[in-house]
TORKOL-4160 file (C-alpha; in steps of 0.2 Angstrom, whole numbers, padded with zeros to 4 digits, m for minus):
162
<pt num="1" X="m0247" Y="m0014" Z="0030"/>
<pt num="2" X="m0240" Y="m0002" Z="0043"/>
<pt num="3" X="m0232" Y="m0016" Z="0052"/>
<pt num="4" X="m0222" Y="m0020" Z="0037"/>
<pt num="5" X="m0217" Y="m0002" Z="0035"/>
<pt num="6" X="m0208" Y="m0002" Z="0052"/>
<pt num="7" X="m0199" Y="m0019" Z="0049"/>
<pt num="8" X="m0187" Y="m0012" Z="0036"/>
<pt num="9" X="m0179" Y="0002" Z="0047"/>
<pt num="10" X="m0177" Y="m0011" Z="0061"/>
<pt num="11" X="m0168" Y="m0023" Z="0049"/>
<pt num="12" X="m0157" Y="m0009" Z="0043"/>
<pt num="13" X="m0153" Y="m0004" Z="0061"/>
<pt num="14" X="m0148" Y="m0022" Z="0066"/>
<pt num="15" X="m0137" Y="m0023" Z="0050"/>
<pt num="16" X="m0128" Y="m0007" Z="0054"/>
<pt num="17" X="m0126" Y="m0012" Z="0073"/>
<pt num="18" X="m0119" Y="m0029" Z="0068"/>
<pt num="19" X="m0107" Y="m0021" Z="0056"/>
<pt num="20" X="m0101" Y="m0009" Z="0069"/>
<pt num="21" X="m0099" Y="m0023" Z="0082"/>
<pt num="22" X="m0090" Y="m0035" Z="0071"/>
<pt num="23" X="m0077" Y="m0021" Z="0066"/>
<pt num="24" X="m0074" Y="m0017" Z="0084"/>
<pt num="25" X="m0072" Y="m0035" Z="0089"/>
<pt num="26" X="m0060" Y="m0039" Z="0075"/>
<pt num="27" X="m0050" Y="m0023" Z="0078"/>
<pt num="28" X="m0049" Y="m0028" Z="0097"/>
<pt num="29" X="m0044" Y="m0046" Z="0092"/>
<pt num="30" X="m0030" Y="m0039" Z="0081"/>
<pt num="31" X="m0023" Y="m0028" Z="0094"/>
<pt num="32" X="m0023" Y="m0043" Z="0107"/>
<pt num="33" X="m0014" Y="m0054" Z="0094"/>
<pt num="34" X="m0001" Y="m0040" Z="0091"/>
<pt num="35" X="0002" Y="m0038" Z="0110"/>
<pt num="36" X="0002" Y="m0056" Z="0114"/>
<pt num="37" X="0011" Y="m0065" Z="0100"/>
<pt num="38" X="0023" Y="m0052" Z="0093"/>
<pt num="39" X="0041" Y="m0056" Z="0095"/>
<pt num="40" X="0056" Y="m0044" Z="0096"/>
<pt num="41" X="0062" Y="m0050" Z="0079"/>
<pt num="42" X="0044" Y="m0049" Z="0070"/>
<pt num="43" X="0041" Y="m0040" Z="0054"/>
<pt num="44" X="0025" Y="m0031" Z="0049"/>
<pt num="45" X="0019" Y="m0028" Z="0032"/>
<pt num="46" X="0004" Y="m0016" Z="0029"/>
<pt num="47" X="m0008" Y="m0013" Z="0016"/>
<pt num="48" X="m0005" Y="m0027" Z="0004"/>
<pt num="49" X="m0019" Y="m0031" Z="m0009"/>
<pt num="50" X="m0023" Y="m0048" Z="m0013"/>
<pt num="51" X="m0037" Y="m0062" Z="m0014"/>
<pt num="52" X="m0041" Y="m0078" Z="m0005"/>
<pt num="53" X="m0048" Y="m0092" Z="m0016"/>
<pt num="54" X="m0056" Y="m0107" Z="m0007"/>
<pt num="55" X="m0059" Y="m0123" Z="m0017"/>
<pt num="56" X="m0070" Y="m0135" Z="m0010"/>
<pt num="57" X="m0074" Y="m0149" Z="m0023"/>
<pt num="58" X="m0072" Y="m0149" Z="m0041"/>
<pt num="59" X="m0083" Y="m0134" Z="m0046"/>
<pt num="60" X="m0085" Y="m0124" Z="m0030"/>
<pt num="61" X="m0074" Y="m0109" Z="m0028"/>
<pt num="62" X="m0076" Y="m0094" Z="m0017"/>
<pt num="63" X="m0067" Y="m0078" Z="m0020"/>
<pt num="64" X="m0063" Y="m0064" Z="m0007"/>
<pt num="65" X="m0054" Y="m0048" Z="m0012"/>
<pt num="66" X="m0045" Y="m0040" Z="0003"/>
<pt num="67" X="m0031" Y="m0030" Z="0009"/>
<pt num="68" X="m0020" Y="m0037" Z="0022"/>
<pt num="69" X="m0009" Y="m0033" Z="0036"/>
<pt num="70" X="0004" Y="m0046" Z="0040"/>
<pt num="71" X="0014" Y="m0051" Z="0055"/>
<pt num="72" X="0029" Y="m0063" Z="0052"/>
<pt num="73" X="0035" Y="m0072" Z="0067"/>
<pt num="74" X="0049" Y="m0085" Z="0069"/>
<pt num="75" X="0037" Y="m0099" Z="0067"/>
<pt num="76" X="0020" Y="m0092" Z="0060"/>
<pt num="77" X="0012" Y="m0079" Z="0050"/>
<pt num="78" X="m0003" Y="m0069" Z="0055"/>
<pt num="79" X="m0014" Y="m0062" Z="0042"/>
<pt num="80" X="m0027" Y="m0048" Z="0046"/>
<pt num="81" X="m0038" Y="m0047" Z="0031"/>
<pt num="82" X="m0050" Y="m0032" Z="0028"/>
<pt num="83" X="m0064" Y="m0036" Z="0016"/>
<pt num="84" X="m0071" Y="m0021" Z="0005"/>
<pt num="85" X="m0053" Y="m0014" Z="0010"/>
<pt num="86" X="m0059" Y="m0007" Z="0027"/>
<pt num="87" X="m0070" Y="m0020" Z="0036"/>
<pt num="88" X="m0058" Y="m0031" Z="0046"/>
<pt num="89" X="m0062" Y="m0050" Z="0047"/>
<pt num="90" X="m0056" Y="m0065" Z="0056"/>
<pt num="91" X="m0037" Y="m0066" Z="0057"/>
<pt num="92" X="m0028" Y="m0081" Z="0048"/>
<pt num="93" X="m0014" Y="m0089" Z="0058"/>
<pt num="94" X="m0002" Y="m0099" Z="0046"/>
<pt num="95" X="0011" Y="m0110" Z="0053"/>
<pt num="96" X="0026" Y="m0119" Z="0044"/>
<pt num="97" X="0027" Y="m0137" Z="0042"/>
<pt num="98" X="0040" Y="m0140" Z="0055"/>
<pt num="99" X="0036" Y="m0126" Z="0067"/>
<pt num="100" X="0033" Y="m0127" Z="0085"/>
<pt num="101" X="0017" Y="m0119" Z="0091"/>
<pt num="102" X="0026" Y="m0108" Z="0104"/>
<pt num="103" X="0020" Y="m0091" Z="0097"/>
<pt num="104" X="0004" Y="m0096" Z="0088"/>
<pt num="105" X="m0013" Y="m0093" Z="0093"/>
<pt num="106" X="m0020" Y="m0108" Z="0102"/>
<pt num="107" X="m0038" Y="m0104" Z="0103"/>
<pt num="108" X="m0041" Y="m0108" Z="0085"/>
<pt num="109" X="m0032" Y="m0122" Z="0075"/>
<pt num="110" X="m0019" Y="m0113" Z="0065"/>
<pt num="111" X="m0018" Y="m0117" Z="0047"/>
<pt num="112" X="m0003" Y="m0126" Z="0040"/>
<pt num="113" X="0006" Y="m0119" Z="0024"/>
<pt num="114" X="0007" Y="m0133" Z="0011"/>
<pt num="115" X="0016" Y="m0125" Z="m0003"/>
<pt num="116" X="0020" Y="m0107" Z="m0010"/>
<pt num="117" X="0025" Y="m0099" Z="m0026"/>
<pt num="118" X="0035" Y="m0083" Z="m0027"/>
<pt num="119" X="0033" Y="m0073" Z="m0044"/>
<pt num="120" X="0040" Y="m0057" Z="m0050"/>
<pt num="121" X="0027" Y="m0046" Z="m0041"/>
<pt num="122" X="0016" Y="m0058" Z="m0031"/>
<pt num="123" X="0016" Y="m0072" Z="m0019"/>
<pt num="124" X="0004" Y="m0087" Z="m0019"/>
<pt num="125" X="0002" Y="m0097" Z="m0002"/>
<pt num="126" X="m0008" Y="m0113" Z="m0002"/>
<pt num="127" X="m0014" Y="m0119" Z="0015"/>
<pt num="128" X="m0027" Y="m0132" Z="0021"/>
<pt num="129" X="m0043" Y="m0127" Z="0029"/>
<pt num="130" X="m0045" Y="m0134" Z="0047"/>
<pt num="131" X="m0063" Y="m0141" Z="0045"/>
<pt num="132" X="m0062" Y="m0150" Z="0028"/>
<pt num="133" X="m0046" Y="m0159" Z="0023"/>
<pt num="134" X="m0051" Y="m0159" Z="0004"/>
<pt num="135" X="m0054" Y="m0140" Z="0005"/>
<pt num="136" X="m0039" Y="m0129" Z="0001"/>
<pt num="137" X="m0036" Y="m0111" Z="0001"/>
<pt num="138" X="m0025" Y="m0101" Z="m0010"/>
<pt num="139" X="m0019" Y="m0084" Z="m0004"/>
<pt num="140" X="m0013" Y="m0072" Z="m0017"/>
<pt num="141" X="m0003" Y="m0057" Z="m0011"/>
<pt num="142" X="m0002" Y="m0045" Z="m0026"/>
<pt num="143" X="0007" Y="m0028" Z="m0029"/>
<pt num="144" X="0022" Y="m0032" Z="m0017"/>
<pt num="145" X="0038" Y="m0022" Z="m0018"/>
<pt num="146" X="0054" Y="m0031" Z="m0021"/>
<pt num="147" X="0059" Y="m0030" Z="m0002"/>
<pt num="148" X="0042" Y="m0038" Z="0003"/>
<pt num="149" X="0044" Y="m0052" Z="m0010"/>
<pt num="150" X="0062" Y="m0055" Z="m0004"/>
<pt num="151" X="0056" Y="m0055" Z="0014"/>
<pt num="152" X="0042" Y="m0067" Z="0012"/>
<pt num="153" X="0053" Y="m0078" Z="0000"/>
<pt num="154" X="0067" Y="m0080" Z="0013"/>
<pt num="155" X="0054" Y="m0083" Z="0028"/>
<pt num="156" X="0044" Y="m0096" Z="0018"/>
<pt num="157" X="0060" Y="m0105" Z="0011"/>
<pt num="158" X="0069" Y="m0105" Z="0027"/>
<pt num="159" X="0055" Y="m0111" Z="0038"/>
<pt num="160" X="0047" Y="m0124" Z="0027"/>
<pt num="161" X="0064" Y="m0133" Z="0022"/>
<pt num="162" X="0069" Y="m0134" Z="0040"/>
């Protein structure tokens, strides 16, 4: 009985340590991407709210509500999501259909933008996941200003139609 009493604090300690280490790891990874892949004409957009909807099959969907920091390069977009609005998670590297891979992160396979829709105050970007071809993800960026919408629209239109 006393053995079970001491297991709970150990599990709690492991969970807290895991959370702190993941926050540190993804923060360092974001800083490394910004130093290595940021171009002179890159644009950054910070604190965008949105969601990621992943469809894998007919009835299976996964929702993630996040805030995003976005780095827009000539041929790619880096998204830095923060789950629960403060915990950083794995960066997403989106490339355009006809883009070269010069300024994209080569350690993980970048995801290719398939289509996008620009509305009055949000942007929807559809991309394929790298491990299942039938699994698509939709990225909804919400509550954007008109400047940010125009920037994303011009970047996506120019790059995808090239």
